[in-house]
N, CA, C and O of each residue as an XYZ file, in Angstrom:
588
protein
N       3.678    -17.600     10.572
C       4.742    -16.838     11.208
C       4.242    -15.431     11.517
O       3.419    -14.885     10.782
N       4.727    -14.861     12.579
C       4.376    -13.500     12.954
C       5.506    -12.569     12.555
O       6.674    -12.811     12.859
N       5.132    -11.501     11.868
C       6.093    -10.508     11.427
C       5.982     -9.294     12.330
O       4.897     -8.980     12.821
N       7.071     -8.625     12.549
C       7.052     -7.381     13.303
C       6.759     -6.248     12.341
O       7.451     -6.086     11.336
N       5.739     -5.464     12.642
C       5.377     -4.317     11.803
C       5.527     -3.069     12.647
O       5.011     -2.987     13.762
N       6.245     -2.091     12.097
C       6.414     -0.824     12.814
C       6.573      0.316     11.823
O       6.822      0.110     10.635
N       6.421      1.529     12.351
C       6.573      2.714     11.520
C       8.041      2.868     11.123
O       8.947      2.635     11.923
N       8.252      3.270      9.861
C       9.606      3.472      9.340
C       9.663      4.826      8.634
O       8.655      5.524      8.528
N      10.843      5.184      8.157
C      11.042      6.480      7.504
C      10.801      6.385      5.995
O      10.765      5.300      5.416
N      10.641      7.545      5.391
C      10.499      7.631      3.936
C      11.715      7.009      3.251
O      11.574      6.316      2.244
N      12.893      7.253      3.788
C      14.113      6.720      3.176
C      14.134      5.197      3.222
O      14.620      4.560      2.288
N      13.617      4.607      4.292
C      13.645      3.144      4.423
C      12.760      2.436      3.397
O      13.044      1.295      3.031
N      11.705      3.079      2.930
C      10.819      2.410      1.973
C      11.404      2.354      0.568
O      11.016      1.498     -0.226
N      12.326      3.246      0.251
C      12.804      3.393     -1.128
C      13.408      2.118     -1.731
O      13.030      1.763     -2.848
N      14.320      1.414     -1.059
C      14.923      0.230     -1.697
C      13.918     -0.874     -2.030
O      14.043     -1.540     -3.057
N      12.924     -1.068     -1.165
C      11.936     -2.121     -1.441
C      10.999     -1.685     -2.559
O      10.628     -2.492     -3.411
N      10.614     -0.412     -2.559
C       9.803      0.086     -3.683
C      10.541     -0.139     -5.005
O       9.944     -0.585     -5.985
N      11.834      0.169     -5.027
C      12.612      0.007     -6.253
C      12.667     -1.466     -6.669
O      12.432     -1.793     -7.832
N      12.976     -2.348     -5.724
C      13.137     -3.766     -6.033
C      11.838     -4.435     -6.465
O      11.853     -5.319     -7.322
N      10.721     -4.026     -5.885
C       9.462     -4.714     -6.139
C       8.562     -3.948     -7.102
O       8.079     -4.516     -8.081
N       8.333     -2.677     -6.835
C       7.352     -1.917     -7.606
C       7.892     -1.340     -8.910
O       7.116     -1.023     -9.812
N       9.194     -1.202     -9.019
C       9.760     -0.605    -10.234
C      10.557     -1.604    -11.063
O      11.133     -1.225    -12.083
N      10.604     -2.849    -10.660
C      11.379     -3.862    -11.386
C      10.880     -4.048    -12.814
O      11.672     -4.302    -13.722
N       9.564     -3.921    -13.015
C       8.982     -4.196    -14.336
C       8.309     -2.969    -14.944
O       7.344     -3.090    -15.697
N       8.829     -1.782    -14.609
C       8.206     -0.548    -15.105
C       9.235      0.325    -15.823
O      10.439      0.173    -15.618
N       8.748      1.244    -16.669
C       9.684      2.112    -17.382
C      10.370      3.149    -16.494
O      11.414      3.683    -16.869
N       9.802      3.440    -15.324
C      10.407      4.416    -14.420
C      11.070      3.725    -13.236
O      10.634      2.655    -12.811
N      12.093      4.321    -12.722
C      12.750      3.809    -11.514
C      12.543      4.770    -10.347
O      13.141      4.600     -9.285
N      11.694      5.783    -10.545
C      11.379      6.755     -9.497
C      10.577      6.070     -8.393
O       9.561      5.429     -8.663
N      11.032      6.207     -7.163
C      10.377      5.534     -6.038
C       9.767      6.495     -5.035
O       9.064      6.075     -4.117
N      10.028      7.762     -5.203
C       9.513      8.748     -4.256
C       8.128      9.213     -4.689
O       7.899      9.482     -5.868
N       7.209      9.307     -3.738
C       5.867      9.819     -3.994
C       5.785     11.228     -3.440
O       6.375     11.526     -2.402
N       5.063     12.089     -4.120
C       4.876     13.460     -3.640
C       4.267     13.468     -2.239
O       4.539     14.370     -1.446
N       3.454     12.476     -1.938
C       2.751     12.413     -0.652
C       3.593     11.849      0.491
O       3.148     11.855      1.639
N       4.787     11.367      0.203
C       5.613     10.716      1.232
C       5.825     11.566      2.475
O       5.947     11.036      3.579
N       5.870     12.862      2.302
C       6.147     13.740      3.435
C       4.948     14.594      3.828
O       5.098     15.582      4.548
N       3.762     14.222      3.361
C       2.545     14.936      3.748
C       2.299     14.782      5.241
O       2.658     13.754      5.816
N       1.704     15.765      5.874
C       1.292     15.596      7.274
C       0.327     14.417      7.385
O      -0.611     14.296      6.597
N       0.561     13.572      8.346
C      -0.303     12.419      8.566
C       0.081     11.184      7.778
O      -0.448     10.104      8.043
N       0.994     11.309      6.805
C       1.449     10.145      6.039
C       2.295      9.252      6.936
O       3.183      9.723      7.647
N       2.003      7.954      6.889
C       2.735      6.993      7.716
C       3.261      5.881      6.813
O       2.546      5.359      5.957
N       4.521      5.537      7.025
C       5.134      4.408      6.324
C       5.263      3.266      7.328
O       5.763      3.456      8.436
N       4.806      2.082      6.929
C       4.937      0.910      7.775
C       5.876     -0.083      7.119
O       5.882     -0.247      5.899
N       6.665     -0.740      7.947
C       7.578     -1.759      7.455
C       7.364     -3.058      8.207
O       7.112     -3.057      9.412
N       7.465     -4.168      7.487
C       7.406     -5.494      8.111
C       8.833     -6.030      8.165
O       9.592     -5.936      7.200
N       9.170     -6.585      9.301
C      10.525     -7.049      9.544
C      10.549     -8.545      9.824
O       9.681     -9.082     10.512
N      11.559     -9.200      9.278
C      11.890    -10.586      9.589
C      13.159    -10.482     10.419
O      14.259    -10.376      9.875
N      13.004    -10.514     11.737
C      14.128    -10.194     12.613
C      14.463     -8.724     12.439
O      13.613     -7.863     12.664
N      15.701     -8.427     12.038
C      16.122     -7.048     11.810
C      16.016     -6.635     10.345
O      16.287     -5.483     10.008
N      15.627     -7.557      9.476
C      15.602     -7.292      8.035
C      14.239     -6.755      7.598
O      13.211     -7.390      7.831
N      14.240     -5.584      6.963
C      13.035     -5.009      6.395
C      12.677     -5.793      5.135
O      13.481     -5.884      4.207
N      11.465     -6.361      5.104
C      11.082     -7.241      3.990
C       9.858     -6.757      3.218
O       9.554     -7.272      2.142
N       9.151     -5.759      3.772
C       7.956     -5.251      3.090
C       7.640     -3.858      3.602
O       7.950     -3.514      4.743
N       7.014     -3.057      2.735
C       6.659     -1.688      3.113
C       5.277     -1.336      2.584
O       4.771     -1.954      1.647
N       4.686     -0.338      3.204
C       3.427      0.229      2.739
C       3.356      1.673      3.224
O       3.943      2.028      4.246
N       2.634      2.491      2.483
C       2.494      3.901      2.818
C       1.008      4.214      2.933
O       0.211      3.796      2.093
N       0.638      4.955      3.983
C      -0.756      5.239      4.324
C      -0.939      6.752      4.375
O      -0.385      7.427      5.243
N      -1.724      7.275      3.434
C      -1.845      8.720      3.222
C      -3.286      9.170      3.507
O      -4.227      8.612      2.942
N      -3.461     10.162      4.368
C      -4.815     10.671      4.576
C      -5.274     11.401      3.305
O      -4.780     12.480      2.981
N      -6.228     10.789      2.594
C      -6.685     11.357      1.316
C      -8.045     10.772      0.967
O      -8.241      9.556      0.993
N      -8.982     11.657      0.641
C     -10.297     11.211      0.197
C     -10.194     10.474     -1.129
O      -9.262     10.678     -1.906
N     -11.162      9.626     -1.362
C     -11.312      8.997     -2.666
C     -12.300      9.855     -3.466
O     -13.315     10.289     -2.921
N     -12.025     10.098     -4.717
C     -12.834     11.038     -5.501
C     -14.291     10.596     -5.628
O     -15.174     11.438     -5.790
N     -14.555      9.302     -5.557
C     -15.922      8.806     -5.700
C     -16.757      8.979     -4.437
O     -17.973      8.790     -4.466
N     -16.108      9.338     -3.321
C     -16.834      9.514     -2.063
C     -16.318     10.761     -1.338
O     -15.737     10.663     -0.257
N     -16.535     11.933     -1.944
C     -16.027     13.160     -1.321
C     -16.630     13.371      0.067
O     -17.801     13.075      0.304
N     -15.810     13.884      0.971
C     -16.245     14.159      2.326
C     -16.145     12.980      3.270
O     -16.326     13.140      4.477
N     -15.858     11.790      2.743
C     -15.728     10.607      3.582
C     -14.276     10.513      4.055
O     -13.361     10.506      3.233
N     -14.055     10.442      5.376
C     -12.675     10.341      5.871
C     -12.028      9.041      5.373
O     -12.533      7.948      5.631
N     -10.920      9.173      4.667
C     -10.306      8.010      4.028
C      -8.791      8.077      4.120
O      -8.202      9.133      4.353
N      -8.181      6.915      3.929
C      -6.726      6.787      3.855
C      -6.408      6.007      2.588
O      -7.010      4.968      2.314
N      -5.454      6.523      1.820
C      -5.003      5.829      0.617
C      -3.779      4.986      0.950
O      -2.821      5.464      1.558
N      -3.830      3.735      0.543
C      -2.679      2.840      0.637
C      -1.888      2.977     -0.655
O      -2.443      2.849     -1.746
N      -0.581      3.240     -0.530
C       0.308      3.307     -1.698
C       1.573      2.519     -1.400
O       1.905      2.266     -0.242
N       2.263      2.141     -2.445
C       3.592      1.555     -2.294
C       3.631      0.240     -1.544
O       4.619     -0.056     -0.871
N       2.581     -0.552     -1.643
C       2.552     -1.867     -0.985
C       3.529     -2.774     -1.714
O       3.350     -3.072     -2.895
N       4.566     -3.213     -1.002
C       5.615     -4.005     -1.657
C       6.239     -4.983     -0.674
O       6.632     -4.605      0.429
N       6.327     -6.247     -1.084
C       6.967     -7.295     -0.284
C       8.061     -7.929     -1.139
O       7.833     -8.275     -2.298
N       9.234     -8.076     -0.565
C      10.316     -8.733     -1.302
C       9.843    -10.093     -1.800
O       9.129    -10.806     -1.096
N      10.245    -10.445     -3.012
C       9.792    -11.685     -3.628
C      10.058    -12.896     -2.738
O       9.252    -13.825     -2.700
N      11.175    -12.892     -2.026
C      11.536    -14.013     -1.161
C      10.558    -14.228     -0.012
O      10.549    -15.295      0.603
N       9.731    -13.219      0.283
C       8.798    -13.316      1.401
C       7.328    -13.222      0.981
O       6.445    -13.152      1.836
N       7.064    -13.219     -0.317
C       5.679    -13.145     -0.780
C       4.949    -14.457     -0.511
O       5.557    -15.525     -0.446
N       3.639    -14.350     -0.357
C       2.759    -15.505     -0.098
C       3.058    -16.177      1.238
O       2.890    -17.387      1.387
N       3.504    -15.373      2.211
C       3.813    -15.915      3.534
C       3.104    -15.136      4.650
O       3.410    -15.316      5.829
N       2.161    -14.274      4.274
C       1.403    -13.539      5.277
C       1.958    -12.183      5.645
O       1.399    -11.495      6.499
N       3.053    -11.787      5.012
C       3.663    -10.495      5.327
C       2.747     -9.351      4.907
O       2.511     -8.424      5.682
N       2.234     -9.414      3.690
C       1.343     -8.371      3.202
C       0.091     -8.259      4.059
O      -0.381     -7.158      4.339
N      -0.440     -9.394      4.471
C      -1.629     -9.384      5.335
C      -1.334     -8.681      6.656
O      -2.180     -7.955      7.179
N      -0.140     -8.895      7.191
C       0.248     -8.229      8.447
C       0.340     -6.716      8.240
O      -0.075     -5.946      9.107
N       0.881     -6.288      7.099
C       0.957     -4.853      6.808
C      -0.433     -4.242      6.628
O      -0.695     -3.140      7.110
N      -1.314     -4.949      5.943
C      -2.681     -4.454      5.755
C      -3.368     -4.318      7.115
O      -4.007     -3.302      7.387
N      -3.241     -5.322      7.957
C      -3.884     -5.273      9.274
C      -3.385     -4.077     10.082
O      -4.180     -3.368     10.699
N      -2.082     -3.855     10.079
C      -1.516     -2.730     10.832
C      -1.948     -1.400     10.215
O      -2.251     -0.452     10.940
N      -1.980     -1.321      8.890
C      -2.383     -0.091      8.226
C      -3.856      0.227      8.429
O      -4.223      1.388      8.612
N      -4.693     -0.786      8.397
C      -6.122     -0.593      8.641
C      -6.332     -0.112     10.079
O      -7.148      0.776     10.323
N      -5.612     -0.684     11.010
C      -5.700     -0.231     12.405
C      -5.270      1.229     12.516
O      -5.907      2.014     13.218
N      -4.197      1.590     11.826
C      -3.752      2.986     11.812
C      -4.847      3.887     11.237
O      -5.166      4.926     11.814
N      -5.424      3.484     10.094
C      -6.460      4.279      9.448
C      -7.654      4.482     10.391
O      -8.189      5.585     10.500
N      -8.056      3.416     11.060
C      -9.160      3.529     12.026
C      -8.823      4.538     13.119
O      -9.677      5.321     13.535
N      -7.578      4.517     13.581
C      -7.174      5.405     14.675
C      -7.213      6.876     14.272
O      -7.255      7.754     15.134
N      -7.201      7.150     12.967
C      -7.264      8.539     12.488
C      -8.701      8.993     12.254
O      -8.942     10.159     11.941
N      -9.653      8.079     12.406
C     -11.047      8.401     12.155
C     -11.504      8.087     10.745
O     -12.643      8.387     10.385
N     -10.640      7.490      9.941
C     -11.020      7.118      8.579
C     -12.100      6.044      8.614
O     -12.136      5.213      9.521
N     -12.974      6.070      7.621
C     -14.007      5.043      7.522
C     -13.808      4.134      6.312
O     -14.576      3.198      6.093
N     -12.767      4.422      5.528
C     -12.406      3.513      4.448
C     -10.938      3.687      4.074
O     -10.325      4.728      4.311
N     -10.406      2.630      3.483
C      -9.059      2.642      2.909
C      -9.232      2.302      1.440
O     -10.042      1.450      1.078
N      -8.458      2.982      0.596
C      -8.524      2.713     -0.834
C      -7.114      2.681     -1.415
O      -6.163      3.191     -0.822
N      -7.008      2.068     -2.589
C      -5.716      1.986     -3.274
C      -5.943      1.850     -4.767
O      -6.986      1.372     -5.213
N      -4.952      2.277     -5.530
C      -4.873      1.967     -6.955
C      -4.052      0.688     -7.041
O      -2.823      0.730     -6.998
N      -4.723     -0.433     -7.161
C      -4.067     -1.741     -7.066
C      -3.752     -2.300     -8.447
O      -4.566     -2.236     -9.367
N      -2.562     -2.844     -8.563
C      -2.196     -3.529     -9.800
C      -3.111     -4.725    -10.005
O      -3.421     -5.452     -9.061
N      -3.535     -4.921    -11.227
C      -4.376     -6.078    -11.522
C      -3.667     -7.381    -11.153
O      -4.317     -8.340    -10.737
N      -2.355     -7.426    -11.301
C      -1.597     -8.633    -10.979
C      -1.687     -8.983     -9.491
O      -1.457    -10.132     -9.113
N      -2.019     -8.006     -8.647
C      -2.116     -8.236     -7.201
C      -3.570     -8.281     -6.721
O      -3.818     -8.294     -5.515
N      -4.525     -8.305     -7.643
C      -5.932     -8.205     -7.259
C      -6.378     -9.333     -6.339
O      -7.151     -9.087     -5.413
N      -5.925    -10.542     -6.558
C      -6.332    -11.661     -5.687
C      -5.914    -11.394     -4.239
O      -6.658    -11.711     -3.311
N      -4.739    -10.819     -4.044
C      -4.281    -10.466     -2.696
C      -5.240     -9.477     -2.045
O      -5.691     -9.694     -0.920
N      -5.551     -8.391     -2.748
C      -6.429     -7.372     -2.172
C      -7.817     -7.930     -1.868
O      -8.401     -7.607     -0.834
N      -8.338     -8.751     -2.747
C      -9.655     -9.346     -2.499
C      -9.620    -10.274     -1.291
O     -10.572    -10.300     -0.511
N      -8.541    -11.037     -1.119
C      -8.404    -11.891      0.077
C      -8.391    -11.060      1.356
O      -8.852    -11.512      2.404
N      -7.857     -9.841      1.262
C      -7.755     -8.978      2.436
C      -9.025     -8.165      2.676
O      -9.064     -7.336      3.585
N     -10.061     -8.394      1.871
C     -11.352     -7.764      2.103
C     -11.652     -6.543      1.254
O     -12.700     -5.920      1.424
N     -10.759     -6.188      0.347
C     -11.005     -5.059     -0.541
C     -11.972     -5.480     -1.648
O     -12.037     -6.650     -2.026
N     -12.717     -4.504     -2.154
C     -13.582     -4.726     -3.303
C     -13.156     -3.777     -4.423
O     -12.647     -2.686     -4.165
N     -13.367     -4.196     -5.645
C     -13.052     -3.365     -6.811
C     -14.133     -2.309     -6.960
O     -15.322     -2.599     -6.822
N     -13.716     -1.092     -7.240
C     -14.654      0.001     -7.477
C     -14.329      0.639     -8.823
O     -13.238      1.176     -9.014
N     -15.267      0.578     -9.745
C     -15.095      1.237    -11.031
C     -14.356      0.412    -12.062
O     -14.062     -0.769    -11.876
N     -14.073      1.093    -13.158
C     -13.410      0.467    -14.306
C     -11.895      0.441    -14.114
O     -11.339      1.242    -13.362
N     -11.245     -0.477    -14.795
C      -9.798     -0.552    -14.766
C      -9.164      0.574    -15.566
O      -9.824      1.245    -16.360
N      -7.876      0.765    -15.342
C      -7.126      1.805    -16.047
C      -5.662      1.393    -16.097
O      -5.220      0.530    -15.339
N      -4.922      2.016    -16.993
C      -3.479      1.807    -17.068
C      -2.823      2.966    -16.330
O      -3.026      4.129    -16.681
N      -2.046      2.651    -15.318
C      -1.367      3.674    -14.526
C      -0.315      4.375    -15.382
O       0.478      3.724    -16.064
N      -0.315      5.697    -15.341
C       0.594      6.484    -16.176
C       2.060      6.261    -15.822
O       2.916      6.284    -16.706
N       2.359      6.050    -14.557
C       3.751      5.880    -14.133
C       4.293      4.499    -14.461
O       5.395      4.369    -14.994
N       3.511      3.460    -14.141
C       4.013      2.091    -14.312
C       3.690      1.492    -15.668
O       4.339      0.538    -16.098
N       2.672      2.055    -16.357
C       2.172      1.509    -17.615
C       1.575      0.108    -17.441
O       1.563     -0.694    -18.375
N       1.078     -0.173    -16.218
C       0.481     -1.473    -15.902
C      -1.003     -1.292    -15.579
O      -1.411     -0.234    -15.099
N      -1.818     -2.334    -15.846
C      -3.242     -2.238    -15.543
C      -3.519     -2.244    -14.040
O      -2.907     -2.990    -13.275
N      -4.463     -1.384    -13.645
C      -4.844     -1.201    -12.234
C      -6.361     -1.093    -12.111
O      -7.066     -0.862    -13.093
N      -6.840     -1.263    -10.888
C      -8.215     -0.955    -10.509
C      -8.161     -0.272     -9.146
O      -7.246     -0.512     -8.358
N      -9.141      0.574     -8.877
C      -9.290      1.133     -7.541
C      -9.926      0.046     -6.677
O     -10.908     -0.581     -7.075
N      -9.360     -0.169     -5.497
C      -9.935     -1.108     -4.526
C     -10.235     -0.346     -3.241
O      -9.539      0.607     -2.893
N     -11.280     -0.780     -2.543
C     -11.763     -0.095     -1.353
C     -12.107     -1.126     -0.280
O     -12.609     -2.208     -0.582
N     -11.833     -0.777      0.969
C     -12.302     -1.580      2.092
C     -12.920     -0.620      3.108
O     -12.315      0.379      3.497
N     -14.134     -0.950      3.523
C     -14.810     -0.152      4.538
C     -14.307     -0.575      5.906
O     -14.095     -1.759      6.170
N     -14.118      0.419      6.777
C     -13.594      0.130      8.121
C     -14.718      0.066      9.137
O     -14.469     -0.167     10.319
């Protein structure tokens, strides 16, 4: 199935972040400090008129490669009813295209270990040791994809 992916507002991402990313965490905070940074873009995947997945793309270097133009992927979330149906792949493709258009040469994310198979299928590689994210208290790894 083909999903419609388009730019959305910071406010539109909040309900999906809450439902998916904060369902199993001690915090219910869904706003990121970077949400309103210059160059930050929020993408939403739609099933008809219904928003079913979101992602946030922030112009930010990765600490392991200073000076390299990069975009950080944050807040990747797909409603459970639409997971494993290609929605996330559509968001990654659109976000990678956006990152390329800004001159970035890589995209990186702090990915939950529970979602690692998804990121690896989409071409990301693990970089470095795992860690427990302070906000979610869940295990993560940094993942990177070269553009």
